[in-house]
C-alpha positions in Angstrom: -120.1 91.9 153.0 -116.2 91.0 152.5 -116.8 87.9 151.4 -119.7 88.6 148.8 -117.2 91.4 147.4 -114.5 88.5 147.1 -117.0 86.2 145.6 -117.7 88.7 142.8 -114.3 89.7 142.2 -113.7 85.7 141.8 -116.5 85.7 139.3 -115.3 88.8 137.5 -111.7 87.1 137.1 -113.1 83.5 135.9 -115.3 85.3 133.0 -112.6 87.3 131.9 -110.3 84.1 131.5 -113.2 82.4 129.6 -113.2 85.4 127.4 -109.5 85.1 126.7 -109.6 81.7 126.1 -112.3 82.1 123.5 -110.8 84.9 121.8 -106.9 83.6 121.7 -106.3 80.2 120.5 -103.3 78.6 122.1 -100.0 78.3 119.9 -98.8 75.6 118.6 -96.1 74.2 116.2 -98.1 73.8 113.2 -97.1 75.9 110.2 -99.6 77.5 107.9 -99.7 79.6 104.8 -101.2 83.1 105.6 -102.2 84.8 102.6 -102.9 88.5 102.7 -105.4 90.5 100.6 -102.3 91.8 98.6 -100.9 88.4 97.6 -98.2 88.7 100.5 -97.8 85.4 101.6 -96.1 83.9 105.0 -95.2 80.4 106.3 -95.7 80.7 109.8 -96.8 79.4 113.2 -100.0 81.1 114.2 -99.1 82.2 118.3 -102.5 84.1 118.9 -105.8 84.5 116.8 -108.4 87.0 118.2 -111.1 88.7 116.7 -109.0 91.5 115.7 -105.6 90.3 114.7 -103.1 87.5 114.2 -100.0 87.0 115.8 -97.6 84.9 113.5 -93.9 84.0 113.8 -91.9 83.2 110.4 -88.3 81.8 110.5 -86.9 84.8 108.4 -88.5 88.2 109.8 -89.5 86.8 113.3 -92.9 87.8 114.8 -95.9 89.8 112.9 -99.2 91.2 113.8 -101.5 91.0 111.1 -105.4 92.6 111.1 -107.8 89.8 110.4 -109.3 92.4 107.5 -106.3 91.9 105.5 -106.1 87.8 105.8 -107.2 86.2 102.4 -107.0 82.7 103.6 -105.1 80.2 106.5 -103.8 77.2 105.1 -102.9 74.5 106.9 -99.3 73.0 105.6 -99.9 69.2 105.8 -96.4 68.3 103.9 -93.7 70.4 104.8 -91.1 68.8 102.2 -93.3 71.2 100.1 -91.9 74.1 101.3 -88.5 75.2 98.9 -86.3 77.8 99.3 -88.4 79.6 101.8 -92.3 79.1 99.7 -94.8 76.6 99.5 -95.3 75.0 96.2 -99.0 75.0 96.4 -101.4 72.6 94.5 -102.4 73.6 91.2 -106.4 73.0 90.3 -105.0 72.5 86.7 -102.7 69.9 88.2 -104.3 67.1 86.4 -103.2 68.3 82.7 -99.8 68.6 80.8 -100.5 70.0 77.2 -103.1 67.6 75.2 -102.8 64.7 77.3 -103.8 64.3 81.4 -102.8 62.2 84.1 -104.7 60.1 86.6 -105.4 62.4 89.6 -108.3 63.8 90.1 -110.0 66.9 90.0 -110.8 67.5 93.3 -114.4 68.7 93.5 -115.2 72.2 93.1 -112.1 72.6 91.2 -113.8 73.3 87.7 -111.3 74.8 85.2 -111.3 76.3 81.8 -108.3 76.3 79.0 -108.4 78.7 76.2 -105.5 78.2 73.4 -105.0 79.4 69.9 -107.1 76.5 68.5 -110.2 77.1 70.7 -111.7 76.7 74.2 -112.4 73.8 76.5 -114.2 73.4 80.1 -114.1 70.7 82.7 -116.2 69.8 85.6 -115.6 68.0 88.7 -118.7 65.9 89.3 -116.9 64.4 92.4 -113.9 63.8 93.7 -113.3 60.7 90.9 -115.5 61.7 88.1 -115.0 64.6 86.1 -116.3 65.4 82.7 -115.3 68.2 80.0 -116.3 69.6 76.4 -113.7 71.0 73.8 -114.3 72.8 70.5 -112.6 75.4 68.4 -113.5 78.9 67.9 -116.1 78.3 65.5 -117.5 75.6 67.4 -117.0 72.7 65.5 -115.7 70.0 65.8 -117.2 69.4 68.9 -115.6 66.8 71.5 -117.0 65.5 75.1 -114.6 63.9 77.1 -114.9 62.0 81.0 -111.9 60.5 83.3 -112.9 58.4 86.2 -110.0 57.9 88.8 -109.1 55.0 90.8 -106.7 55.8 93.7 -104.9 53.2 95.6 -103.8 52.9 99.2 -100.6 54.6 98.3 -101.3 58.3 97.3 -98.4 58.5 95.0 -100.2 55.8 92.8 -103.4 56.3 90.9 -104.9 55.1 88.2 -107.8 56.6 85.8 -109.9 55.4 82.5 -111.0 58.1 80.0 -113.0 58.5 76.9 -113.3 61.3 74.6 -115.9 61.4 71.5 -116.4 63.9 68.8 -118.3 64.8 66.2 -117.2 67.3 63.1 -120.1 69.4 63.5 -122.0 71.3 61.2 -119.1 72.1 59.0 -120.1 68.6 57.2 -123.5 68.1 58.4 -122.2 66.0 61.6 -121.2 63.3 59.1 -117.7 62.6 60.7 -116.9 61.3 64.1 -114.0 60.0 66.0 -113.2 58.5 69.7 -110.1 57.9 71.8 -110.3 55.2 74.8 -107.3 55.0 77.0 -106.0 54.3 80.5 -103.4 55.9 82.5 -101.2 55.0 85.6 -99.6 57.9 87.1 -96.9 58.2 89.8 -96.4 61.2 92.1 -98.2 64.2 93.3 -99.9 67.0 91.9 -96.7 69.0 91.6 -94.3 66.3 90.5 -95.5 63.4 88.3 -95.2 61.4 85.4 -97.6 59.3 83.6 -97.8 56.6 81.0 -100.8 56.3 78.9 -102.3 53.5 76.3 -105.4 53.7 74.4 -107.2 53.0 71.1 -108.5 55.8 68.7 -110.5 56.4 65.7 -111.9 58.7 63.1 -114.1 58.7 60.2 -113.9 62.2 58.5 -117.3 62.2 57.1 -115.9 63.6 53.5 -117.8 63.0 50.5 -117.2 61.3 47.1 -119.4 61.0 43.8 -122.0 58.2 44.5 -121.4 55.0 42.1 -123.7 55.1 39.3 -124.0 55.9 35.4 -125.0 59.5 34.7 -126.5 61.0 31.5 -126.1 64.9 30.8 -129.1 66.7 29.8 -129.5 68.1 26.3 -131.0 71.6 25.4 -132.4 72.6 22.3 -131.4 76.3 21.1 -132.9 78.1 18.1 -130.3 81.0 16.8 -131.1 83.9 14.9 -131.3 82.6 11.6 -133.9 79.9 12.5 -131.7 76.8 12.9 -131.5 74.8 15.7 -128.5 73.5 18.1 -128.4 70.9 20.6 -126.1 71.8 23.8 -125.3 68.7 26.0 -124.8 69.4 29.6 -122.7 68.3 32.2 -124.2 65.5 34.2 -125.4 66.2 37.8 -123.8 63.4 40.0 -124.6 63.2 43.7 -122.7 62.7 46.6 -122.4 60.4 49.5 -120.2 60.2 52.4 -117.2 57.9 52.1 -116.1 55.3 54.2 -112.5 56.4 55.4 -111.3 55.1 58.3 -108.4 55.8 60.8 -107.7 53.5 63.8 -104.8 53.2 65.9 -103.5 52.1 69.0 -102.0 55.2 71.0 -99.1 55.3 73.6 -98.1 58.5 75.7 -95.6 59.7 78.4 -95.7 63.0 80.2 -94.6 64.5 83.3 -94.7 67.8 85.2 -92.3 69.1 87.5 -92.5 72.3 89.9 -89.3 74.3 90.3 -90.4 77.4 92.1 -93.8 78.3 93.6 -95.1 79.8 90.6 -93.0 77.7 87.5 -93.4 74.2 86.3 -91.6 72.5 83.5 -93.7 69.7 81.7 -93.1 67.5 78.9 -96.1 65.7 76.8 -95.9 63.2 74.0 -98.2 60.9 72.1 -97.5 58.1 69.6 -100.2 56.6 67.5 -99.5 53.7 65.0 -102.0 51.9 62.7 -103.6 51.9 59.4 -105.9 53.8 57.4 -108.7 52.6 55.1 -109.4 54.3 51.9 -111.4 54.2 49.1 -111.4 55.8 46.0 -113.6 56.1 42.5 -112.9 55.8 38.7 -114.7 57.9 36.1 -115.3 56.4 32.5 -116.4 59.3 29.8 -118.0 58.4 26.8 -119.8 60.8 24.4 -119.7 64.3 24.3 -119.4 66.8 21.4 -122.4 66.1 19.2 -123.8 63.3 21.7 -125.0 63.3 25.3 -122.3 63.1 27.7 -122.3 59.8 29.8 -120.3 59.1 32.8 -120.0 56.1 34.9 -118.7 56.2 38.0 -117.3 53.2 40.1 -116.0 52.7 43.7 -112.7 50.6 44.4 -112.6 48.4 47.2 -111.5 49.8 50.6 -107.6 49.6 50.9 -105.5 49.8 54.1 -102.3 51.6 54.6 -100.1 51.9 57.1 -99.3 54.8 59.1 -97.4 56.5 62.3 -97.7 59.6 63.9 -95.8 61.2 66.7 -95.7 64.6 68.6 -93.1 65.6 71.3 -94.0 68.7 73.6 -91.7 70.2 76.1 -93.0 73.3 78.0 -93.3 75.4 80.9 -96.1 76.7 82.9 -96.5 79.7 85.2 -98.8 80.3 87.8 -98.9 83.1 90.4 -102.3 82.2 92.5 -104.3 79.4 92.3 -107.0 80.9 90.0 -104.9 81.2 87.0 -102.1 79.7 84.9 -100.3 80.5 81.7 -98.5 77.8 79.8 -96.3 77.7 76.7 -95.2 74.9 74.8 -93.3 73.9 71.4 -94.2 70.5 69.9 -92.6 68.9 66.8 -94.9 66.7 64.9 -93.7 63.7 62.4 -96.3 61.7 60.4 -95.4 58.9 57.9 -97.7 57.9 55.6 -97.5 55.7 52.6 -93.8 55.8 52.7 -93.8 59.7 53.0 -92.6 61.6 55.7 -94.2 65.0 57.1 -92.6 67.0 60.1 -93.7 70.4 61.3 -93.8 72.5 64.5 -96.8 73.2 66.6 -96.4 76.0 68.9 -98.9 76.0 71.7 -100.0 79.0 74.2 -102.7 78.4 76.7 -104.4 79.9 79.5 -106.0 78.2 82.5 -109.0 79.5 84.4 -110.3 78.1 87.7 -114.1 78.9 88.2 
């Protein structure tokens, strides 16, 4: 009987031991980011983790018990170099974007995001870890632009390449007659928090504006009878049809951009783009004959396309503020200069943007 009681007691001890081992994980020295539902974040070692609470140890305030119901997420800190002044510089789902341009880093799977600015909205979708596609427009839905980017990683995590294309239409504003495209490649050095990118590509735009169709046009005449019974003739202005002109802007484009995170919630960035190329323009001449007491005749002739050189430059520094992984706010001020046919136009271009992860 005594041996039976001892055996039962041993079985109970073993059972309790297994339960404790299942409920409490052995502590290790791995640092993790623990975020509570109220946004409070701790960089700490998890000493124990059971069904009810966490016991963590931080460098600043020591050991803390946190109820599991208050824990929003636990993230493994793989690179301790990302800890700065006691804060973790977390990856941003918007880290592939500067202002207008982007870098060669991929949008991670499920890190879809939207950007809203003063000019209109855009949305980008991560098809997989290498390919993402997006759409951009204005607040009136015209023009409309589709964009895609494919990332080419290397064995060095800090070195990435990408190829991308953008194609757009002027939309319903001019009957979808205008179109344009931009195709480029990008080299990026750095990580998602601190990087610099160099891009080069080729762009083209056909605005799809209209001009008078070449030809000879004669105004109609209308005979009117006055009150005294006499007739007189009114000669009308000819009805001249319009057609889309062949103006075409085409240009190589280069860009340098970068972003650098300075605190856990703030980054500075710069963006730039330089285009230099030629624009093919055509115009028309009109020759008027007749009029007064004879039909009005207008001859419309089209001149040959003329190529004129141009250059355009924009430089845009700014700051991005991000308090959580789902939203960010960005403000930038650009200086834009355009040189065309010997004339120079320079103007500021403020840009305020909001990012949303979905």
